[in-house]
C-alpha positions in Angstrom: -17.5 -8.7 15.6 -17.4 -10.8 12.7 -16.9 -10.6 8.8 -19.6 -10.6 7.3 -20.1 -14.0 5.3 -21.0 -12.8 1.8 -17.7 -10.4 1.9 -15.7 -14.2 3.1 -16.2 -15.7 0.3 -15.6 -13.1 -2.2 -12.4 -12.5 -0.6 -11.4 -15.9 -1.4 -9.9 -17.6 -4.3 -11.3 -20.5 -6.7 -9.3 -23.1 -6.8 -10.8 -25.3 -8.5 -13.0 -26.9 -7.3 -15.6 -26.5 -9.6 -17.8 -23.5 -9.0 -18.1 -20.1 -7.8 -17.3 -18.6 -4.1 -21.3 -17.9 -3.5 -21.7 -21.1 -4.3 -20.3 -22.5 -1.0 -22.8 -19.8 0.5 -25.5 -22.5 1.7 -22.2 -25.0 3.6 -20.9 -21.5 5.5 -24.3 -19.7 6.9 -25.0 -22.8 9.1 -21.2 -22.1 10.8 -21.9 -18.6 10.4 -25.4 -19.3 12.0 -23.6 -21.7 15.1 -21.3 -18.9 16.1 -24.3 -16.5 16.5 -26.1 -18.9 18.9 -22.9 -19.6 21.6 -22.2 -15.2 21.1 -26.2 -15.2 21.8 -26.2 -17.7 24.9 -23.1 -16.1 25.7 -24.4 -12.7 26.9 -23.8 -10.2 23.5 -26.7 -8.6 22.1 -25.1 -7.1 19.2 -22.9 -8.4 16.8 -21.3 -6.7 13.8 -20.6 -8.3 10.5 -18.6 -6.6 8.6 -19.3 -6.4 4.6 -17.0 -4.0 2.5 -17.7 -6.2 0.0 -21.2 -4.1 -0.5 -19.6 -0.9 -1.3 -18.1 -2.7 -4.7 -19.1 -3.5 -7.8 -22.3 -6.3 -7.2 -24.4 -8.1 -9.5 -27.7 -9.7 -9.4 -25.9 -12.6 -7.8 -23.9 -11.0 -5.4 -27.0 -8.9 -4.3 -29.2 -11.7 -4.1 -26.8 -13.1 -2.1 -26.6 -11.2 0.5 -30.0 -11.3 1.1 -30.7 -14.9 1.2 -27.8 -15.1 3.9 -29.2 -12.5 6.0 -32.8 -13.5 5.9 -30.8 -17.3 7.5 -28.7 -15.2 9.9 -31.8 -13.4 11.8 -33.8 -17.1 11.2 -30.5 -18.6 13.7 -29.9 -15.5 16.1 -33.9 -14.0 16.6 -32.2 -12.1 19.9 -29.3 -11.1 18.4 -29.7 -6.9 16.9 -27.2 -7.5 13.6 -25.4 -4.3 12.9 -24.2 -5.1 9.1 -20.8 -2.7 8.8 -20.1 -1.0 5.1 -16.1 1.3 5.1 -14.2 2.9 2.8 -16.8 4.1 0.1 -20.6 4.7 -0.6 -22.7 2.3 -1.4 -23.7 3.4 -4.2 -26.0 0.8 -6.1 -25.9 -1.5 -3.7 -28.1 1.0 -1.1 -31.2 -0.2 -1.1 -29.6 -4.2 -0.9 -28.3 -3.2 2.5 -31.3 -1.4 4.5 -33.0 -4.0 2.9 -32.0 -6.4 4.9 -33.4 -7.9 8.0 -30.3 -5.9 10.8 -31.5 -3.7 13.5 -28.4 -1.0 12.2 -26.7 0.1 8.7 -23.5 1.6 9.6 -22.1 4.5 6.7 -18.5 5.4 6.0 -19.2 9.5 6.3 -15.9 10.2 5.3 -15.1 8.6 2.2 -18.5 8.4 0.9 -20.5 11.2 2.5 -22.3 11.3 0.0 -24.9 8.5 0.4 -26.5 9.9 3.7 -29.7 12.1 2.1 -30.4 9.3 0.2 -30.1 6.7 2.9 -32.0 8.9 5.9 -35.3 8.8 2.6 -35.2 5.2 2.0 -33.7 3.7 5.5 -37.1 1.8 6.3 -38.8 2.0 10.2 -37.2 0.6 12.9 -33.7 0.5 11.2 -30.8 2.6 12.9 -27.6 4.1 11.5 -24.5 3.7 12.2 -23.1 6.8 11.0 -19.1 7.1 10.4 -17.8 10.6 10.9 -14.5 10.6 12.5 -12.2 9.4 9.8 -10.6 6.0 11.2 -7.9 5.7 8.2 -6.2 9.3 9.1 -4.6 11.1 11.6 -6.5 14.0 11.6 -8.7 16.0 13.5 -12.0 16.3 13.3 -14.1 19.2 12.2 -16.7 19.0 15.1 -19.3 21.3 13.5 -19.6 19.9 10.2 -19.6 16.3 11.4 -22.2 17.6 14.4 -24.3 19.4 11.5 -24.8 15.2 9.5 -25.1 13.8 12.9 -28.2 16.3 13.7 -29.8 16.2 10.2 -30.0 12.4 10.8 -31.2 12.6 14.3 -34.2 15.3 13.1 -34.9 13.3 10.4 -35.0 9.4 11.8 -35.2 10.3 15.7 -32.0 10.2 18.2 -32.9 6.7 19.0 -32.2 5.8 15.2 -28.9 7.2 14.7 -25.5 6.0 16.1 -22.2 7.8 16.0 -18.7 6.1 15.1 -15.7 6.5 13.6 -15.5 5.5 9.8 -14.3 2.1 10.1 -12.7 0.2 12.6 -9.5 2.4 14.3 -6.8 0.1 13.7 -5.4 1.8 10.6 -4.3 4.8 13.3 -1.8 4.8 16.3 -3.4 3.9 19.7 -2.8 7.5 21.7 -1.8 11.0 20.2 -0.2 11.2 24.3 2.7 8.6 24.1 4.0 11.2 20.8 6.3 13.1 23.6 8.7 14.0 20.9 6.2 15.2 18.1 6.8 18.6 17.3 3.4 21.2 19.2 1.6 22.3 16.3 1.3 19.8 14.5 0.2 16.8 17.4 -2.0 20.1 17.8 -3.8 19.1 14.2 -3.7 15.4 14.5 -6.3 12.9 16.8 -5.4 8.2 17.4 -7.4 6.7 17.7 -7.5 7.5 21.9 -8.6 10.7 20.7 -10.7 10.0 18.1 -13.1 8.3 20.9 -13.2 11.6 22.7 -14.3 13.4 19.4 -17.1 10.3 18.9 -17.8 10.8 22.8 -18.5 14.6 22.5 -20.5 14.4 19.2 -23.1 12.1 20.9 -22.8 14.4 23.9 -23.2 17.2 21.3 -26.1 15.3 19.6 -28.6 14.7 22.9 -27.6 17.5 25.0 -27.0 20.2 22.8 -24.4 22.2 20.9 -24.2 24.5 23.7 -23.1 21.5 25.6 -20.1 21.2 23.3 -19.0 24.6 23.0 -15.9 24.8 23.8 -14.4 22.1 22.2 -16.6 23.1 19.0 -14.4 26.2 19.2 -11.1 24.1 19.6 -11.9 23.2 16.4 -12.5 25.3 14.6 -9.8 27.0 15.7 -7.7 24.0 14.9 -9.0 23.9 11.6 -7.7 27.4 10.9 -4.6 27.3 12.2 -3.8 25.0 10.3 -5.5 25.3 6.7 -3.1 28.9 7.1 -0.2 28.0 8.9 3.1 28.3 6.3 4.0 25.0 7.3 2.1 23.5 5.0 2.8 25.2 1.3 6.0 26.0 -0.1 5.4 28.3 -3.0 8.5 26.9 -4.9 7.3 23.3 -4.9 4.0 24.8 -6.4 6.4 26.7 -9.1 7.5 23.3 -9.9 3.9 21.6 -10.4 2.1 24.8 -12.4 5.6 24.6 -14.8 5.4 20.5 -15.4 5.3 19.5 -19.2 3.7 16.6 -21.6 7.5 15.8 -22.0 8.5 15.1 -18.4 6.2 12.3 -18.4 7.8 10.4 -21.4 11.1 8.2 -21.8 13.3 10.4 -24.7 12.9 7.2 -26.5 10.8 3.5 -26.9 12.1 1.1 -25.4 13.9 -1.1 -28.4 15.7 1.4 -28.7 16.5 1.6 -25.1 17.3 -1.7 -25.0 20.2 -1.5 -27.1 21.6 1.4 -25.6 21.5 -0.3 -22.4 22.6 -4.0 -23.4 25.9 -2.8 -24.1 26.1 -0.4 -21.1 25.7 -2.8 -18.7 27.1 -6.4 -20.2 24.2 -8.5 -18.9 24.4 -12.3 -20.4 20.7 -14.3 -20.9 18.5 -14.9 -17.7 20.1 -11.7 -16.2 19.9 -12.1 -12.5 20.0 -10.0 -9.8 17.4 -9.2 -6.2 14.7 -6.5 -5.3 17.3 -4.9 -3.2 17.3 -5.7 0.7 19.6 -7.7 1.7 19.1 -9.8 5.7 18.0 -7.4 8.7 19.9 -8.8 11.5 19.5 -7.9 14.3 23.4 -6.4 14.4 21.7 -4.3 12.0 18.7 -3.5 13.6 20.9 -2.4 17.0 23.2 -0.9 15.8 20.9 1.6 14.0 19.0 2.2 17.6 22.4 3.6 19.0 23.2 5.7 16.1 19.3 6.7 17.1 20.1 6.8 20.5 23.4 8.7 20.1 25.2 5.6 21.6 27.0 5.0 18.9 28.6 8.5 16.8 27.7 9.0 13.1 31.3 8.0 11.7 31.0 4.8 13.9 27.5 3.5 12.2 28.9 4.8 8.5 31.6 2.6 8.9 29.6 -0.2 10.4 27.1 0.0 7.6 29.8 0.2 4.5 31.3 -3.2 6.2 27.5 -4.2 5.9 27.2 -3.8 2.4 30.7 -4.7 1.5 30.4 -8.4 2.5 27.0 -8.0 0.9 29.0 -7.5 -2.9 31.4 -9.6 -1.7 28.6 -12.1 -1.3 26.8 -11.1 -4.9 30.1 -11.3 -6.7 31.2 -15.0 -5.3 27.7 -16.8 -6.3 27.5 -14.7 -9.5 24.9 -12.2 -9.5 24.5 -10.3 -12.5 23.2 -7.1 -11.1 24.2 -6.0 -7.8 22.4 -4.6 -4.7 23.8 -2.7 -1.4 21.5 -4.0 0.6 19.5 -1.6 2.2 21.0 -2.2 5.7 20.2 2.1 6.2 17.3 1.5 5.7 14.7 1.2 8.5 11.8 1.0 5.9 11.4 1.9 2.6 9.1 4.8 3.0 9.6 5.9 6.3 13.5 5.8 5.1 12.7 8.0 2.4 10.4 10.3 4.1 12.5 11.3 7.0 14.3 13.0 4.2 12.3 15.0 2.5 10.4 18.0 3.6 7.2 18.0 4.5 7.1 14.8 6.4 7.0 14.0 10.1 7.7 11.3 12.1 5.9 9.4 15.5 8.3 7.8 18.0 4.8 5.2 18.6 2.6 5.3 16.1 2.9 1.6 15.2 0.2 0.6 13.1 -0.4 -3.1 11.7 0.7 -3.7 8.0 0.2 -7.7 7.8 0.4 -10.6 10.8 2.3 -9.8 13.1 4.3 -7.0 11.8 3.9 -3.5 12.8 5.2 -0.2 10.9 4.9 3.6 11.3 3.8 5.3 8.7 5.4 8.3 7.6 2.8 11.4 8.0 2.4 13.6 5.2 1.3 17.5 6.1 2.8 19.7 3.9 4.4 20.3 0.4 7.0 17.3 -0.4 10.5 18.0 -1.9 14.0 16.6 -1.5 16.3 18.9 0.7 19.5 16.7 -0.5 20.4 13.6 -2.2 19.2 10.6 0.6 20.4 7.3 -1.4 23.6 8.2 -3.4 26.2 8.3 -1.0 25.3 5.0 -0.3 24.8 3.6 -3.8 28.0 4.7 -5.1 30.3 3.2 -2.1 28.2 0.0 -3.5 29.6 0.2 -7.1 33.2 1.2 -6.1 33.5 -2.2 -4.9 32.7 -3.7 -7.8 32.9 -3.9 -11.8 29.6 -5.4 -11.8 26.8 -2.9 -12.1 25.2 -2.1 -8.9 21.3 -0.6 -9.1 20.2 2.6 -7.4 16.6 1.6 -5.4 14.2 3.7 -4.1 10.7 3.7 -3.4 8.3 4.8 -6.1 6.1 7.8 -5.2 3.2 5.9 -5.3 4.0 3.5 -2.4 5.0 6.4 -0.7 1.8 8.2 -0.8 -0.5 5.1 -0.1 2.0 3.8 3.1 1.9 7.2 4.6 -1.0 9.2 6.2 -2.0 11.9 3.8 -2.4 15.0 4.1 -6.5 15.7 3.4 -6.7 19.2 2.4 -5.5 18.6 -1.5 -5.9 16.2 -3.8 -4.0 13.0 -3.6 -2.8 13.5 -7.0 -1.1 16.7 -6.2 0.5 15.1 -3.4 1.7 12.3 -5.5 3.0 14.6 -8.4 5.0 16.1 -5.2 6.5 12.9 -4.5 7.5 12.1 -8.1 9.4 15.5 -8.6 11.3 14.2 -5.1 12.0 11.1 -6.6 12.6 12.3 -10.4 15.6 14.5 -8.6 17.4 12.1 -6.9 16.8 9.6 -9.9 19.2 12.2 -11.6 21.9 12.4 -9.0 21.9 8.5 -9.0 22.3 8.5 -13.4 25.1 11.6 -12.9 26.9 9.5 -10.1 27.6 6.7 -12.4 24.8 4.3 -11.8 23.3 1.9 -14.2 20.4 0.7 -13.8 17.9 2.0 -11.2 14.4 0.5 -9.3 11.7 2.0 -8.5 9.5 0.4 -6.4 5.9 0.3 -6.2 4.1 -1.9 -4.9 1.2 0.1 -4.3 0.1 0.5 -7.3 -3.0 -1.4 -7.2 -3.4 -1.8 -3.5 -4.6 2.5 -4.8 -7.3 1.2 -6.9 -10.8 2.9 -5.7 -13.1 0.0 -4.8 -15.7 1.1 -7.4 -14.5 0.7 -10.8 -15.9 3.0 -12.6 -13.5 5.6 -10.8 -10.1 3.2 -11.3 -9.4 4.7 -14.9 -9.0 8.4 -13.3 -6.6 7.0 -10.3 -4.3 5.0 -12.7 -3.8 7.7 -14.8 -2.7 9.8 -12.3 -0.6 7.1 -10.2 0.6 6.7 -14.1 1.9 9.6 -14.9 3.6 10.0 -11.7 5.9 6.7 -11.8 6.8 8.1 -15.4 7.8 11.7 -13.9 10.1 10.0 -11.4 11.2 7.8 -13.9 11.8 9.6 -17.3 14.3 12.1 -16.5 16.9 10.3 -17.8 19.6 9.4 -20.8 18.3 6.1 -23.0 21.4 3.9 -21.9 20.0 4.3 -18.3 17.8 1.0 -17.1 14.6 2.1 -15.2 13.6 -1.2 -13.1 10.3 -1.4 -10.8 9.2 -4.1 -8.5 5.1 -5.3 -7.5 4.6 -7.7 -5.5 1.5 -10.1 -4.6 -0.7 -8.3 -7.1 -2.9 -9.0 -10.1 -2.3 -7.6 -12.6 -5.3 -8.8 -15.6 -7.2 -6.1 -14.8 -4.8 -3.4 -14.7 -2.1 -4.2 -17.6 -2.9 -1.5 -19.9 -2.0 0.5 -17.3 1.4 -1.4 -15.8 2.2 -1.2 -19.7 2.0 2.5 -20.2 4.6 2.4 -16.4 7.5 1.5 -19.5 10.1 0.6 -16.9 12.6 -1.2 -18.5 12.2 -4.2 -16.1 9.5 -5.1 -14.3 9.9 -7.4 -11.3 6.8 -9.6 -9.8 5.7 -12.1 -7.6 4.9 -15.2 -9.1 6.4 -18.4 -7.3 3.1 -19.0 -5.6 1.4 -19.2 -8.4 3.5 -20.9 -10.5 4.0 -18.4 -13.2 0.5 -18.4 -13.2 0.2 -14.3 -13.5 2.5 -14.4 -16.3 -0.6 -15.0 -18.5 -2.0 -11.2 -17.9 1.7 -10.0 -19.1 1.4 -13.2 -22.5 -2.1 -12.2 -23.7 -1.0 -8.4 -23.3 1.9 -9.5 -25.4 3.8 -7.0 -22.9 7.4 -5.9 -25.0 9.4 -5.0 -21.9 11.1 -7.4 -19.8 10.0 -9.3 -16.4 11.6 -10.9 -13.5 9.0 -13.0 -12.0 10.1 -14.0 -9.1 11.1 -17.8 -8.7 11.0 -18.0 -4.8 8.5 -17.4 -1.9 10.7 -15.4 0.3 7.7 -15.0 3.0 8.6 -18.7 3.3 12.2 -20.3 5.5 11.7 -22.8 3.2 14.7 -23.3 0.5 13.9 -24.8 -3.0 16.1 -26.0 -4.9 17.7 -25.2 -8.3 15.5 -28.2 -10.1 12.4 -26.6 -8.6 13.2 -22.6 -9.8 14.6 -24.1 -13.4 11.0 -25.8 -13.6 9.7 -22.0 -13.0 11.7 -20.7 -15.3 11.2 -23.2 -17.9 7.8 -22.3 -17.1 8.2 -18.5 -17.3 9.9 -19.6 -21.2 7.1 -21.0 -22.3 4.7 -17.6 -21.8 7.6 -14.7 -22.9 10.7 -14.2 -25.0 13.9 -16.0 -23.3 15.2 -12.2 -24.0 12.9 -10.7 -21.6 13.1 -12.5 -18.8 14.9 -11.8 -15.7 15.8 -14.2 -12.7 14.5 -12.6 -9.5 13.2 -13.7 -6.0 9.6 -12.4 -5.0 10.2 -9.6 -3.2 13.3 -7.9 -1.2 15.3 -10.0 1.7 15.0 -8.0 4.6 12.6 -10.3 6.7 15.1 -13.6 6.3 17.6 -15.0 7.4 21.6 -15.4 5.5 22.0 -18.8 5.5 18.8 -19.4 3.6 19.7 -16.7 1.8 22.9 -17.8 0.8 21.8 -21.3 0.2 18.6 -19.6 -2.2 20.5 -17.4 -3.9 23.1 -20.5 -4.9 20.2 -22.1 -6.4 18.7 -19.3 -8.0 22.1 -19.1 -9.8 22.9 -21.8 -11.1 18.9 -22.3 -12.7 19.9 -19.3 -14.2 22.9 -20.9 -15.5 21.0 -23.3 -17.0 18.9 -21.7 -18.6 21.5 -19.9 -20.6 23.2 -23.2 -21.7 19.8 -24.8 -23.0 19.3 -21.2 -24.8 19.6 -21.1 -28.5 22.5 -18.6 -29.6 21.6 -15.4 -29.9 18.9 -15.4 -27.3 
């Protein structure tokens, strides 16, 4: 299995070498040919090349690149059978390009691109096999075996069974390994699910049914139908109160009471912040002691009183440190949180959790995504106690820290029996309740993180508008129930904003913080060209690196920012949260950051 050459290049970024990425294709193809030759020499019969770019928006140049690339690869390894895999969407206008490639098989995702099957069957050239992804590789729910088998049978009747492969929709790295390991999961919920091991069993069952007929898998088909019916009718899924609240939504609930300039005038005297105010994104180091205390509490080794006393001690040390170095808008550090989504899911209704449901996040970092199985609501406050405790320790404002509805949705396994938009609105109303409680408790600034807004974009650009409309509405539902003088922040890390900047602006957060240090503030160009009106915190150092930048470096970055934004717009903060870093790095870096902000203030004109 290899990443295909065209997708490999299209995922790259031009670093100034002066030609489009596909200009490298003729230099890359000989390397691919060499690797294919080595695989063939080692005994490989099939090689899968993943080309998810085929389900995106391609122009004629990209389509021509696919034709050229696979003609070259077919010549380089004539004895190998090549399978090109596409997933996460239908091929759409690129279907004919994919079907014309000189390959042995083409994989289609029929979970997220089910509408492409009939056209693919009608246009598939003789000799080309179709790998049909009928088992969902990106979610945890059991398959409707009867529906999947019907699709497979239609394909086999048209192409012949020897040209049909049965497969998951995509790689199974997106789902946990084995449902059998979940000894603590509710039995009814567990019966609705399938993890990687169980999904492979579904693939094998469907293949048997295709080869031997429905009677050979009659028991499995009956069990599947029974599970579908039980889940559909379960009272655990549907909460009439949640649906009544959704039905009562009004446009006024999606808007702040006043436009941003009026809010800024109301917030300034209440917060009392200097020019170039400093803050952090929220989390502070999750040391081994913090993780140990949380594990002991979960296992019952440490009781609640002892655990809460420990967390309060960490919060107090963090507040004192922030005061000592001169940060302006403080945070409590999030020591009680295991993960920015899992923590909230554990306190919301409609969520379930696994014990061993780890999936890869990035690199070697893994997470256990919550499972949204039913209607979502908030039984009670989730963060108010910790935030108000932190605020009681200082006269400086402390920022409430929440995860936004779109990010909670994107980083969970989501129910598949209603539109994702509906589930997101339910989460937004739950977060709205928490925002209101924080404001009532006297918290003057509240951050609602949405790093996954861009991640949720559909692959086909034609579908972007619909998604962005409801994603923005969900953020505004969560954030718009406060008075003008309460400052709303959001954070988005490691995204490019040029093509969605109008949607970012429509979120109407008072302050947005973004990653900008790696690009040397180039990411601000989108905000400058758009004439973004609100306040921005362009990250001034990369928290994913252990290197501690100097105050001089951060000052230089801030000076670049002042060339793109008005000084009254600029906040000073790291790129992202600090939970993965050690205290020694954090203390040195934040002290340098505060010094850089002081230098900018000293140079700013009076009244800036």
